[in-house]
All heavy atoms as an XYZ file, in Angstrom:
909
protein
N       2.127     22.504      5.131
C       0.775     22.042      5.341
C       0.725     21.308      6.688
O       1.555     20.461      6.972
C       0.376     21.105      4.199
C      -1.003     20.556      4.343
S      -1.547     19.416      3.047
C      -1.173     20.242      1.549
N      -0.280     21.631      7.476
C      -0.421     20.963      8.764
C      -1.135     19.621      8.589
O      -1.782     19.373      7.570
C      -1.210     21.843      9.747
O      -2.512     22.054      9.216
C      -0.513     23.158      9.996
N      -1.007     18.782      9.594
C      -1.612     17.454      9.526
C      -3.126     17.511      9.404
O      -3.720     16.697      8.698
C      -1.228     16.639     10.761
C       0.229     16.258     10.760
O       0.926     16.389      9.765
N       0.701     15.791     11.900
N      -3.766     18.454     10.061
C      -5.223     18.524     10.022
C      -5.716     18.867      8.623
O      -6.721     18.333      8.163
C      -5.784     19.492     11.097
C      -7.278     19.264     11.316
C      -5.537     20.932     10.726
C      -7.601     18.018     12.070
N      -5.004     19.729      7.916
C      -5.392     20.066      6.542
C      -5.264     18.838      5.654
O      -6.166     18.519      4.870
C      -4.533     21.232      6.006
C      -4.781     21.467      4.533
C      -4.786     22.499      6.810
N      -4.168     18.131      5.778
C      -3.965     16.916      5.001
C      -5.034     15.877      5.334
O      -5.593     15.226      4.440
C      -2.570     16.361      5.268
C      -2.174     15.113      4.486
C      -2.186     15.388      2.993
C      -0.807     14.641      4.939
N      -5.350     15.733      6.615
C      -6.371     14.769      7.030
C      -7.742     15.107      6.457
O      -8.466     14.221      6.004
C      -6.459     14.698      8.557
C      -5.239     14.066      9.164
O      -4.444     13.427      8.491
N      -5.077     14.259     10.454
N      -8.113     16.372      6.481
C      -9.408     16.787      5.943
C      -9.458     16.529      4.439
O     -10.467     16.020      3.921
C      -9.695     18.270      6.270
C     -10.880     18.786      5.484
C      -9.914     18.442      7.761
N      -8.382     16.835      3.739
C      -8.343     16.587      2.290
C      -8.515     15.097      2.005
O      -9.317     14.706      1.145
C      -7.031     17.123      1.683
C      -7.016     18.645      1.707
C      -6.838     16.610      0.251
C      -5.671     19.257      1.362
N      -7.790     14.260      2.724
C      -7.884     12.808      2.500
C      -9.291     12.304      2.821
O      -9.850     11.498      2.061
C      -6.814     12.060      3.334
C      -7.070     10.572      3.352
C      -5.432     12.366      2.795
N      -9.883     12.744      3.913
C     -11.228     12.300      4.261
C     -12.268     12.759      3.237
O     -13.173     11.999      2.887
C     -11.610     12.777      5.658
C     -10.918     12.056      6.810
C     -11.245     12.736      8.139
C     -11.302     10.590      6.850
N     -12.142     13.982      2.752
C     -13.077     14.479      1.736
C     -12.940     13.662      0.451
O     -13.941     13.244     -0.145
C     -12.871     15.987      1.473
C     -13.596     16.440      0.218
C     -13.321     16.788      2.675
N     -11.714     13.405      0.019
C     -11.494     12.598     -1.190
C     -12.056     11.189     -0.998
O     -12.708     10.635     -1.882
C      -9.996     12.559     -1.574
C      -9.719     11.515     -2.630
C      -9.540     13.936     -2.038
N     -11.830     10.611      0.176
C     -12.353      9.271      0.469
C     -13.873      9.239      0.382
O     -14.443      8.337     -0.229
C     -11.897      8.824      1.861
C     -12.437      7.478      2.346
C     -11.912      6.346      1.485
C     -12.075      7.256      3.797
N     -14.536     10.216      0.957
C     -15.999     10.256      0.914
C     -16.494     10.471     -0.508
O     -17.441      9.810     -0.956
C     -16.549     11.330      1.870
C     -18.029     11.566      1.649
C     -16.283     10.934      3.315
N     -15.866     11.363     -1.260
C     -16.294     11.630     -2.633
C     -16.128     10.384     -3.501
O     -17.039     10.001     -4.237
C     -15.515     12.832     -3.221
C     -15.714     12.942     -4.720
C     -15.933     14.117     -2.530
N     -14.986      9.731     -3.396
C     -14.721      8.541     -4.212
C     -15.633      7.385     -3.809
O     -16.045      6.590     -4.639
C     -13.230      8.143     -4.089
C     -12.958      6.783     -4.676
C     -12.354      9.195     -4.756
N     -15.967      7.305     -2.536
C     -16.734      6.180     -2.008
C     -18.235      6.441     -1.921
O     -18.976      5.564     -1.474
C     -16.229      5.838     -0.603
O     -14.861      5.615     -0.604
N     -18.683      7.603     -2.322
C     -20.058      8.007     -2.063
C     -21.088      7.012     -2.603
O     -22.077      6.710     -1.938
C     -20.325      9.404     -2.618
C     -21.710      9.844     -2.317
C     -22.731     10.024     -3.192
C     -22.249     10.122     -1.021
N     -23.860     10.410     -2.530
C     -23.594     10.473     -1.192
C     -21.726     10.104      0.262
C     -24.423     10.811     -0.132
C     -22.547     10.437      1.318
C     -23.875     10.786      1.116
N     -20.891      6.481     -3.789
C     -21.872      5.562     -4.381
C     -22.056      4.320     -3.517
O     -23.162      3.811     -3.383
C     -21.452      5.161     -5.791
C     -21.584      6.318     -6.776
C     -21.191      5.929     -8.161
N     -22.077      4.874     -8.653
C     -21.805      4.141     -9.711
N     -20.692      4.325    -10.375
N     -22.650      3.215    -10.097
N     -20.984      3.822     -2.943
C     -21.082      2.647     -2.077
C     -21.549      3.058     -0.679
O     -22.382      2.382     -0.077
C     -19.734      1.902     -2.012
C     -19.795      0.740     -1.043
C     -19.321      1.420     -3.397
N     -21.032      4.167     -0.164
C     -21.386      4.606      1.196
C     -22.882      4.836      1.362
O     -23.452      4.479      2.395
C     -20.654      5.905      1.549
C     -19.256      5.776      2.113
C     -18.630      7.149      2.272
C     -19.255      5.033      3.434
N     -23.531      5.391      0.373
C     -24.958      5.693      0.524
C     -25.820      4.437      0.549
O     -26.957      4.473      0.975
C     -25.424      6.664     -0.546
C     -25.394      6.115     -1.917
C     -25.732      7.164     -2.942
N     -25.635      6.546     -4.249
C     -26.238      6.975     -5.297
N     -26.980      8.054     -5.207
N     -26.103      6.357     -6.438
N     -25.270      3.304      0.084
C     -26.007      2.034      0.141
C     -25.818      1.312      1.472
O     -26.577      0.411      1.793
C     -25.560      1.101     -0.985
C     -25.974      1.595     -2.357
C     -25.595      0.611     -3.410
N     -24.146      0.463     -3.435
C     -23.517     -0.497     -4.082
N     -24.166     -1.411     -4.722
N     -22.204     -0.554     -4.057
N     -24.802      1.673      2.232
C     -24.520      1.007      3.502
C     -25.389      1.581      4.613
O     -25.746      2.762      4.595
C     -23.041      1.172      3.867
C     -22.041      0.561      2.892
C     -20.621      0.886      3.319
C     -22.233     -0.940      2.781
N     -25.710      0.746      5.582
C     -26.485      1.209      6.729
C     -25.600      2.099      7.591
O     -24.459      1.747      7.891
C     -26.990      0.024      7.527
C     -27.997     -0.795      6.765
C     -28.630     -1.890      7.590
N     -27.966     -2.173      8.833
C     -27.679     -3.382      9.261
N     -27.972     -4.428      8.545
N     -27.080     -3.559     10.424
N     -26.113      3.246      8.033
C     -25.272      4.170      8.803
C     -24.961      3.692     10.221
O     -23.905      4.018     10.760
C     -26.077      5.462      8.835
C     -27.479      5.068      8.531
C     -27.417      3.822      7.709
N     -25.839      2.923     10.842
C     -25.626      2.481     12.219
C     -24.308      1.754     12.426
O     -23.506      2.144     13.290
N     -24.050      0.681     11.663
C     -22.775     -0.021     11.832
C     -21.557      0.855     11.526
O     -20.515      0.717     12.174
C     -22.875     -1.185     10.837
C     -24.335     -1.411     10.663
C     -24.964     -0.052     10.788
N     -21.682      1.760     10.567
C     -20.557      2.655     10.254
C     -20.261      3.581     11.430
O     -19.095      3.802     11.770
C     -20.858      3.482      9.007
C     -20.854      2.745      7.686
C     -21.276      3.680      6.557
C     -19.504      2.140      7.403
N     -21.303      4.117     12.028
C     -21.117      5.030     13.161
C     -20.504      4.277     14.341
O     -19.555      4.770     14.968
C     -22.452      5.701     13.556
C     -22.341      6.432     14.874
C     -22.913      6.640     12.452
N     -21.021      3.082     14.662
C     -20.477      2.314     15.779
C     -19.033      1.910     15.523
O     -18.206      1.918     16.440
C     -21.338      1.092     16.084
C     -22.514      1.450     16.921
C     -23.823      1.427     16.539
C     -22.494      1.935     18.250
N     -24.617      1.872     17.562
C     -23.831      2.187     18.631
C     -21.491      2.191     19.178
C     -24.166      2.671     19.896
C     -21.835      2.674     20.433
C     -23.154      2.910     20.777
N     -18.734      1.556     14.287
C     -17.350      1.224     13.948
C     -16.448      2.427     14.152
O     -15.352      2.306     14.715
C     -17.258      0.732     12.488
O     -18.098     -0.418     12.345
C     -15.845      0.397     12.103
N     -16.894      3.600     13.706
C     -16.102      4.819     13.873
C     -15.903      5.138     15.353
O     -14.802      5.522     15.771
C     -16.779      5.990     13.160
N     -16.937      4.947     16.158
C     -16.831      5.217     17.596
C     -15.813      4.271     18.236
O     -14.933      4.701     18.995
C     -18.211      5.104     18.286
C     -18.079      5.070     19.799
C     -19.120      6.243     17.847
N     -15.920      2.983     17.923
C     -14.995      2.002     18.495
C     -13.562      2.301     18.058
O     -12.627      2.270     18.874
C     -15.404      0.565     18.113
C     -14.318     -0.436     18.450
C     -16.708      0.194     18.803
N     -13.375      2.611     16.788
C     -12.033      2.925     16.284
C     -11.463      4.173     16.964
O     -10.275      4.222     17.282
C     -12.060      3.118     14.765
C     -12.379      1.861     13.987
S     -11.072      0.646     14.067
C      -9.815      1.455     13.117
N     -12.299      5.177     17.183
C     -11.825      6.397     17.846
C     -11.482      6.142     19.308
O     -10.497      6.681     19.825
C     -12.859      7.511     17.715
S     -12.908      8.225     16.049
N     -12.257      5.308     19.988
C     -11.948      4.976     21.383
C     -10.628      4.212     21.445
O      -9.776      4.489     22.303
C     -13.095      4.170     22.032
C     -12.671      3.565     23.356
C     -14.317      5.053     22.218
N     -10.438      3.255     20.546
C      -9.169      2.525     20.517
C      -7.999      3.452     20.211
O      -6.930      3.332     20.815
C      -9.234      1.396     19.493
C     -10.140      0.219     19.850
C     -10.279     -0.729     18.666
C      -9.619     -0.508     21.072
N      -8.211      4.378     19.296
C      -7.173      5.363     18.986
C      -6.866      6.210     20.212
O      -5.696      6.465     20.526
C      -7.615      6.261     17.809
O      -7.814      5.440     16.662
C      -6.596      7.330     17.508
N      -7.893      6.640     20.912
C      -7.717      7.449     22.112
C      -6.868      6.717     23.154
O      -5.893      7.269     23.665
C      -9.090      7.789     22.703
C      -9.110      8.606     23.971
C      -8.789     10.055     23.657
C     -10.477      8.500     24.622
N      -7.194      5.478     23.395
C      -6.482      4.712     24.423
C      -5.047      4.410     23.992
O      -4.089      4.716     24.710
C      -7.237      3.395     24.745
C      -6.401      2.487     25.628
C      -8.582      3.701     25.384
N      -4.895      3.813     22.813
C      -3.571      3.341     22.437
C      -2.629      4.466     22.006
O      -1.426      4.394     22.268
C      -3.664      2.249     21.373
C      -4.212      0.976     21.938
C      -5.506      0.581     21.678
C      -3.442      0.199     22.788
C      -6.021     -0.585     22.223
C      -3.940     -0.968     23.345
C      -5.237     -1.357     23.060
N      -3.140      5.503     21.380
C      -2.273      6.645     21.071
C      -1.778      7.314     22.351
O      -0.619      7.697     22.440
C      -3.003      7.671     20.205
C      -2.897      7.359     18.733
O      -2.546      6.216     18.397
O      -3.156      8.258     17.921
N      -2.665      7.446     23.317
C      -2.262      8.043     24.587
C      -1.170      7.209     25.246
O      -0.174      7.751     25.741
C      -3.482      8.179     25.519
O      -4.449      9.011     24.874
C      -3.086      8.781     26.846
N      -1.332      5.890     25.235
C      -0.323      5.015     25.827
C       1.014      5.113     25.080
O       2.075      5.186     25.696
C      -0.810      3.565     25.838
C      -1.946      3.251     26.810
C      -2.442      1.830     26.597
C      -1.505      3.463     28.238
N       0.954      5.109     23.752
C       2.197      5.153     22.976
C       2.902      6.498     23.102
O       4.131      6.556     23.169
C       1.913      4.830     21.504
C       1.555      3.369     21.297
S       1.378      2.913     19.569
C      -0.150      3.704     19.145
N       2.135      7.573     23.172
C       2.737      8.897     23.337
C       3.339      9.028     24.735
O       4.447      9.554     24.894
C       1.707     10.000     23.057
C       1.361     10.016     21.569
C       2.223     11.364     23.496
C       0.154     10.856     21.219
N       2.637      8.535     25.755
C       3.175      8.633     27.106
C       4.398      7.740     27.297
O       5.241      8.019     28.145
C       2.105      8.299     28.143
O       1.714      6.948     28.028
N       4.534      6.693     26.498
C       5.716      5.821     26.554
C       6.841      6.361     25.673
O       7.870      5.721     25.512
C       5.357      4.412     26.120
N       6.658      7.528     25.110
C       7.641      8.180     24.226
C       8.017      7.326     23.017
O       9.156      7.352     22.558
C       8.901      8.559     25.005
C       8.655      9.721     25.952
O       7.789     10.560     25.636
O       9.323      9.778     27.000
N       7.049      6.581     22.488
C       7.310      5.813     21.264
C       7.353      6.726     20.040
O       8.036      6.431     19.080
C       6.254      4.723     21.078
C       6.285      3.601     22.112
C       5.148      2.623     21.864
C       7.621      2.886     22.071
N       6.602      7.806     20.104
C       6.691      8.801     19.045
C       6.240     10.152     19.582
O       5.548     10.240     20.587
C       5.900      8.405     17.796
C       4.438      8.130     18.005
C       3.495      9.131     17.891
C       3.984      6.848     18.291
C       2.153      8.881     18.059
C       2.644      6.583     18.466
C       1.732      7.604     18.336
O       0.406      7.352     18.503
N       6.683     11.190     18.886
C       6.333     12.560     19.248
C       5.877     13.285     17.988
O       6.159     12.858     16.875
C       7.525     13.320     19.884
C       7.901     12.704     21.211
C       8.704     13.347     18.945
N       5.187     14.376     18.181
C       4.679     15.166     17.068
C       5.402     16.497     16.994
O       5.714     17.102     18.015
C       3.178     15.412     17.238
C       2.369     14.159     17.065
C       2.026     13.380     18.159
C       1.969     13.746     15.809
C       1.289     12.222     18.007
C       1.237     12.592     15.642
C       0.898     11.833     16.735
O       0.184     10.689     16.576
N       5.636     16.949     15.782
C       6.194     18.277     15.567
C       5.109     19.293     15.934
O       4.042     19.302     15.315
C       6.604     18.421     14.097
C       7.217     19.770     13.791
O       7.351     20.600     14.713
O       7.575     19.995     12.616
N       5.341     20.130     16.915
C       4.304     21.079     17.352
C       3.854     22.037     16.252
O       2.739     22.551     16.303
C       4.959     21.846     18.500
C       6.242     21.179     18.796
C       6.549     20.229     17.699
N       4.697     22.257     15.253
C       4.320     23.147     14.152
C       3.354     22.485     13.177
O       2.734     23.168     12.361
C       5.556     23.602     13.382
C       6.477     24.447     14.246
O       5.979     25.080     15.209
O       7.693     24.462     13.971
N       3.236     21.166     13.229
C       2.403     20.435     12.274
C       1.039     20.027     12.824
O       0.215     19.516     12.099
C       3.125     19.164     11.807
C       4.415     19.425     11.080
C       4.138     19.975      9.711
C       5.439     20.123      8.950
N       5.241     20.660      7.644
N       0.823     20.216     14.114
C      -0.454     19.829     14.712
C      -1.146     21.037     15.317
O      -0.517     22.063     15.580
C      -0.280     18.711     15.768
C       0.576     19.177     16.940
C       0.282     17.453     15.145
C       0.622     18.183     18.086
N      -2.452     20.900     15.545
C      -3.221     21.998     16.127
C      -2.884     22.230     17.588
O      -3.025     23.336     18.097
C      -4.721     21.698     16.023
C      -5.347     21.795     14.651
C      -6.806     21.363     14.701
C      -5.238     23.209     14.114
N      -2.501     21.170     18.269
C      -2.243     21.277     19.697
C      -3.468     20.944     20.532
O      -3.470     21.131     21.742
N      -4.514     20.440     19.872
C      -5.726     20.014     20.571
C      -5.586     18.528     20.850
O      -5.406     17.730     19.930
C      -6.985     20.282     19.725
C      -8.228     19.770     20.421
C      -7.105     21.758     19.398
N      -5.657     18.172     22.127
C      -5.487     16.778     22.530
C      -6.765     16.270     23.184
O      -7.410     16.996     23.944
C      -4.335     16.631     23.529
C      -2.986     16.873     22.922
C      -2.455     18.162     22.843
C      -2.236     15.824     22.425
C      -1.210     18.383     22.282
C      -0.990     16.032     21.860
C      -0.485     17.318     21.793
O       0.742     17.529     21.233
N      -7.123     15.047     22.874
C      -8.199     14.356     23.576
C      -7.533     13.306     24.438
O      -6.913     12.378     23.920
C      -9.160     13.701     22.589
C      -9.869     14.642     21.616
C     -10.707     13.852     20.641
C     -10.730     15.634     22.371
N      -7.625     13.509     25.736
C      -6.937     12.712     26.747
C      -5.443     12.873     26.556
O      -4.829     13.635     27.249
C      -7.400     11.268     26.687
C      -7.121     10.478     27.921
C      -6.723     10.935     29.141
C      -7.222      9.079     28.044
N      -6.587      9.891     30.009
C      -6.890      8.737     29.369
C      -7.581      8.060     27.178
C      -6.896      7.431     29.821
C      -7.598      6.769     27.635
C      -7.247      6.469     28.950
N      -4.815     12.223     25.629
C      -3.401     12.436     25.366
C      -3.087     12.304     23.889
O      -1.941     12.419     23.478
N      -4.117     12.063     23.082
C      -3.927     11.857     21.647
C      -4.279     13.130     20.885
O      -5.318     13.737     21.147
C      -4.808     10.708     21.163
N      -3.431     13.528     19.945
C      -3.740     14.728     19.171
C      -4.969     14.499     18.282
O      -5.214     13.392     17.814
C      -2.495     14.956     18.321
C      -1.671     13.751     18.442
C      -2.162     12.940     19.568
N      -5.712     15.542     18.082
C      -6.944     15.489     17.301
C      -6.713     14.881     15.917
O      -7.549     14.136     15.403
C      -7.526     16.897     17.180
C      -8.853     17.031     16.457
C      -9.942     16.298     17.224
C      -9.212     18.492     16.297
N      -5.566     15.169     15.344
C      -5.277     14.705     13.984
C      -5.251     13.182     13.861
O      -5.542     12.636     12.804
C      -3.919     15.256     13.511
C      -3.914     16.738     13.253
C      -3.642     17.574     14.491
O      -3.622     17.040     15.614
O      -3.463     18.785     14.330
N      -4.903     12.487     14.922
C      -4.810     11.024     14.860
C      -6.156     10.344     14.646
O      -6.210      9.211     14.190
C      -4.166     10.476     16.129
C      -2.658     10.457     16.037
O      -2.118     10.893     15.007
O      -2.023     10.003     17.003
N      -7.227     11.009     14.949
C      -8.540     10.399     14.813
C      -8.994     10.320     13.358
O      -9.903      9.556     13.031
C      -9.557     11.125     15.686
C      -9.253     10.967     17.138
C      -8.490     11.903     17.815
C      -9.685      9.855     17.828
C      -8.181     11.740     19.150
C      -9.380      9.677     19.170
C      -8.622     10.628     19.832
N      -8.356     11.071     12.492
C      -8.704     10.996     11.070
C      -8.378      9.621     10.494
O      -9.102      9.119      9.632
C      -7.967     12.082     10.283
N      -7.323      8.998     10.981
C      -6.953      7.668     10.490
C      -8.006      6.646     10.894
O      -8.358      5.750     10.113
C      -5.576      7.263     11.006
C      -4.525      8.295     10.700
C      -3.930      9.029     11.713
C      -4.168      8.565      9.380
C      -2.976      9.997     11.430
C      -3.217      9.531      9.090
C      -2.631     10.240     10.123
O      -1.693     11.195      9.839
N      -8.532      6.762     12.089
C      -9.586      5.860     12.545
C     -10.851      6.056     11.712
O     -11.510      5.087     11.324
C      -9.872      6.096     14.023
N     -11.185      7.309     11.418
C     -12.365      7.585     10.597
C     -12.180      7.079      9.169
O     -13.112      6.521      8.575
C     -12.668      9.082     10.597
C     -13.103      9.665     11.935
C     -13.286     11.167     11.817
C     -14.365      8.994     12.436
N     -10.990      7.252      8.628
C     -10.721      6.760      7.275
C     -10.848      5.237      7.213
O     -11.418      4.689      6.266
C      -9.336      7.198      6.817
N     -10.357      4.552      8.223
C     -10.473      3.085      8.260
C     -11.928      2.662      8.433
O     -12.379      1.707      7.792
C      -9.616      2.521      9.388
N     -12.658      3.370      9.291
C     -14.057      3.019      9.540
C     -14.928      3.235      8.308
O     -15.935      2.546      8.129
C     -14.600      3.833     10.711
N     -14.556      4.163      7.454
C     -15.298      4.391      6.211
C     -14.741      3.558      5.058
O     -15.496      2.977      4.283
C     -15.248      5.870      5.823
C     -15.993      6.836      6.702
C     -15.764      8.268      6.220
C     -17.472      6.521      6.718
N     -13.433      3.525      4.953
C     -12.805      2.898      3.788
C     -12.912      1.390      3.741
O     -13.148      0.804      2.685
N     -12.753      0.728      4.876
C     -12.776     -0.742      4.871
C     -14.135     -1.312      4.493
O     -14.201     -2.210      3.665
C     -12.302     -1.299      6.208
C     -10.812     -1.117      6.459
S      -9.775     -1.900      5.201
C      -9.252     -0.480      4.255
N     -15.255     -0.812      5.038
C     -16.547     -1.341      4.588
C     -16.820     -1.059      3.107
O     -17.426     -1.872      2.421
C     -17.566     -0.615      5.468
C     -16.803     -0.208      6.664
C     -15.407      0.064      6.198
N     -16.351      0.083      2.631
C     -16.524      0.393      1.205
C     -15.734     -0.598      0.356
O     -16.256     -1.143     -0.623
C     -16.105      1.851      0.905
C     -15.971      2.091     -0.583
C     -17.100      2.812      1.518
N     -14.483     -0.846      0.723
C     -13.689     -1.824     -0.023
C     -14.306     -3.213      0.056
O     -14.383     -3.934     -0.943
C     -12.258     -1.868      0.517
C     -11.324     -0.784      0.034
C      -9.984     -0.890      0.746
C     -11.128     -0.873     -1.465
N     -14.733     -3.612      1.237
C     -15.347     -4.927      1.429
C     -16.575     -5.068      0.532
O     -16.776     -6.086     -0.120
C     -15.727     -5.092      2.899
C     -16.286     -6.430      3.231
C     -17.598     -6.801      3.198
C     -15.559     -7.584      3.646
N     -17.724     -8.106      3.571
C     -16.487     -8.613      3.850
C     -14.206     -7.827      3.870
C     -16.115     -9.873      4.262
C     -13.843     -9.089      4.288
C     -14.784    -10.097      4.471
N     -17.408     -4.036      0.509
C     -18.631     -4.068     -0.290
C     -18.304     -4.077     -1.782
O     -18.859     -4.869     -2.542
C     -19.519     -2.855      0.043
O     -19.808     -2.883      1.446
C     -20.804     -2.875     -0.741
N     -17.396     -3.209     -2.195
C     -17.062     -3.115     -3.617
C     -16.382     -4.390     -4.118
O     -16.727     -4.913     -5.177
C     -16.172     -1.906     -3.869
N     -15.424     -4.900     -3.360
C     -14.726     -6.113     -3.781
C     -15.622     -7.334     -3.664
O     -15.521     -8.258     -4.474
C     -13.442     -6.309     -2.986
C     -12.372     -5.246     -3.219
C     -11.181     -5.485     -2.307
C     -11.946     -5.203     -4.666
N     -16.510     -7.351     -2.680
C     -17.462     -8.453     -2.551
C     -18.422     -8.479     -3.717
O     -18.748     -9.542     -4.245
N     -18.878     -7.308     -4.151
C     -19.773     -7.237     -5.307
C     -19.053     -7.704     -6.562
O     -19.627     -8.400     -7.399
C     -20.285     -5.805     -5.485
N     -17.800     -7.337     -6.689
C     -17.018     -7.774     -7.844
C     -16.854     -9.293     -7.834
O     -16.964     -9.939     -8.857
C     -15.660     -7.089     -7.836
C     -14.919     -7.240     -9.136
C     -13.683     -6.416     -9.116
N     -12.591     -7.309     -8.765
C     -11.363     -6.954     -8.537
N     -11.048     -5.680     -8.563
N     -10.433     -7.813     -8.254
N     -16.619     -9.854     -6.644
C     -16.491    -11.299     -6.528
C     -17.797    -12.016     -6.840
O     -17.809    -13.056     -7.487
N     -18.935    -11.454     -6.402
C     -20.238    -12.048     -6.705
C     -20.517    -11.983     -8.195
O     -21.046    -12.916     -8.774
C     -21.335    -11.345     -5.923
C     -21.354    -11.708     -4.453
C     -22.592    -11.153     -3.756
N     -22.680     -9.698     -3.819
C     -22.123     -8.869     -2.950
N     -21.410     -9.338     -1.966
N     -22.265     -7.567     -3.074
N     -20.153    -10.860     -8.843
C     -20.350    -10.740    -10.281
C     -19.514    -11.764    -11.029
O     -19.973    -12.387    -11.983
C     -20.000     -9.325    -10.771
C     -20.965     -8.273    -10.250
O     -22.059     -8.654     -9.776
O     -20.623     -7.074    -10.316
N     -18.276    -11.954    -10.596
C     -17.388    -12.926    -11.232
C     -17.932    -14.348    -11.056
O     -17.915    -15.145    -11.974
C     -15.976    -12.823    -10.673
C     -15.011    -13.740    -11.378
C     -13.608    -13.576    -10.883
N     -13.147    -12.227    -11.191
C     -12.232    -11.578    -10.492
N     -11.668    -12.142     -9.455
N     -11.874    -10.370    -10.826
N     -18.430    -14.658     -9.851
C     -18.987    -15.986     -9.597
C     -20.230    -16.212    -10.451
O     -20.436    -17.312    -10.980
C     -19.307    -16.158     -8.118
N     -21.052    -15.180    -10.608
C     -22.245    -15.298    -11.457
C     -21.846    -15.521    -12.902
O     -22.467    -16.309    -13.616
C     -23.112    -14.046    -11.320
N     -20.800    -14.847    -13.367
C     -20.311    -15.045    -14.730
C     -19.809    -16.472    -14.920
O     -20.032    -17.093    -15.948
C     -19.189    -14.064    -15.071
C     -19.687    -12.640    -15.214
O     -20.926    -12.442    -15.324
O     -18.840    -11.715    -15.184
N     -19.118    -17.003    -13.924
C     -18.601    -18.365    -14.006
C     -19.732    -19.380    -14.067
O     -19.637    -20.375    -14.773
C     -17.685    -18.677    -12.818
C     -16.353    -17.963    -12.899
O     -16.034    -17.437    -13.988
O     -15.638    -17.920    -11.879
N     -20.806    -19.136    -13.328
C     -21.940    -20.055    -13.361
C     -22.679    -19.972    -14.680
O     -23.303    -20.933    -15.106
C     -22.884    -19.767    -12.204
C     -22.356    -20.240    -10.867
C     -23.434    -20.157     -9.796
N     -23.918    -18.805     -9.577
C     -23.382    -17.935     -8.722
N     -22.345    -18.279     -8.000
N     -23.896    -16.738     -8.581
N     -22.616    -18.829    -15.336
C     -23.338    -18.647    -16.598
C     -22.645    -19.339    -17.763
O     -23.270    -19.635    -18.772
C     -23.498    -17.159    -16.902
N     -21.358    -19.622    -17.662
C     -20.611    -20.261    -18.736
C     -20.556    -21.763    -18.460
O     -19.986    -22.190    -17.459
C     -19.175    -19.684    -18.843
C     -18.385    -20.412    -19.906
C     -19.221    -18.199    -19.113
N     -21.150    -22.603    -19.343
C     -21.141    -24.048    -19.102
C     -19.721    -24.609    -19.076
O     -18.865    -24.222    -19.862
C     -21.915    -24.619    -20.297
C     -22.607    -23.465    -20.931
C     -21.864    -22.230    -20.536
N     -19.453    -25.513    -18.138
C     -18.153    -26.167    -18.044
C     -17.096    -25.343    -17.362
O     -15.936    -25.720    -17.314
N     -17.471    -24.205    -16.819
C     -16.498    -23.331    -16.171
C     -16.732    -23.332    -14.673
O     -17.825    -23.051    -14.204
C     -16.631    -21.915    -16.715
C     -15.502    -21.032    -16.291
C     -15.562    -19.779    -17.099
N     -14.330    -19.060    -16.873
C     -14.136    -17.830    -17.255
N     -15.087    -17.199    -17.901
N     -13.010    -17.232    -17.017
N     -15.706    -23.640    -13.905
C     -15.811    -23.664    -12.443
C     -15.118    -22.457    -11.865
O     -14.009    -22.166    -12.241
C     -15.182    -24.946    -11.896
N     -15.764    -21.807    -10.966
C     -15.362    -20.545    -10.355
C     -13.922    -20.139    -10.559
O     -13.018    -20.563     -9.854
C     -15.693    -20.526     -8.865
O     -15.058    -21.565     -8.200
N     -13.719    -19.315    -11.543
C     -12.418    -18.712    -11.787
C     -11.488    -19.564    -12.614
O     -10.476    -19.088    -13.088
N     -11.804    -20.809    -12.802
C     -10.906    -21.681    -13.552
C     -11.191    -21.644    -15.049
O     -12.174    -21.093    -15.500
N     -10.325    -22.305    -15.793
C     -10.510    -22.378    -17.234
C     -11.429    -23.554    -17.557
O     -11.459    -24.543    -16.842
C      -9.169    -22.556    -17.921
C      -8.304    -21.341    -17.775
C      -6.967    -21.498    -18.405
N      -7.003    -22.370    -19.573
C      -5.922    -22.821    -20.182
N      -4.746    -22.525    -19.717
N      -6.035    -23.596    -21.243
N     -12.137    -23.474    -18.644
C     -13.099    -24.510    -19.016
C     -12.401    -25.832    -19.338
O     -12.968    -26.899    -19.150
C     -13.919    -24.050    -20.221
N     -11.153    -25.782    -19.792
C     -10.470    -27.020    -20.184
C      -9.604    -27.616    -19.083
O      -8.895    -28.572    -19.316
C      -9.636    -26.779    -21.432
C      -8.543    -25.752    -21.199
O      -8.607    -25.030    -20.186
O      -7.621    -25.677    -22.035
N      -9.658    -27.069    -17.856
C      -8.810    -27.565    -16.783
C      -9.146    -28.988    -16.378
O      -8.300    -29.759    -15.988
C      -8.884    -26.648    -15.559
C      -8.060    -25.403    -15.699
C      -8.132    -24.541    -14.458
O      -8.948    -24.832    -13.558
O      -7.390    -23.567    -14.393
N     -10.421    -29.371    -16.462
C     -10.831    -30.699    -16.049
C     -10.362    -31.774    -17.027
O     -10.309    -32.949    -16.694
N     -10.003    -31.395    -18.240
C      -9.614    -32.350    -19.261
C      -8.170    -32.810    -19.132
O      -7.748    -33.703    -19.848
C      -9.841    -31.745    -20.639
N      -7.397    -32.228    -18.277
C      -5.975    -32.573    -18.164
C      -5.754    -33.834    -17.435
O      -6.080    -34.346    -16.553
C      -5.207    -31.442    -17.475
C      -5.146    -30.256    -18.355
C      -4.285    -29.222    -17.687
N      -4.483    -27.962    -18.383
C      -3.999    -26.837    -18.006
N      -3.287    -26.753    -16.931
N      -4.191    -25.746    -18.673
């Protein structure tokens, strides 16, 4: 399996799993984040490849390079640009729900046990 096939599979799975949260997020910040991440990938991958820090197996990549970075490397930037806001939103919602539950129970302070103050 080539890297591009693996990257496409991972990105498709990420979008499918994250779709409920992704559709609630504003697209503008996601697009700008993806652009910034891809530009950083372009610059730093090119520098690291030209410094011979790592090389790619030619049989595993398409051979399409942007500046000096293989096309496949940009999938990681896209996955981070999509995955991190989804995790932030999902975990933040879970934290807000937990805090609301704590406020609803008398004598309970955020995440603590009700009898902790009695010690």
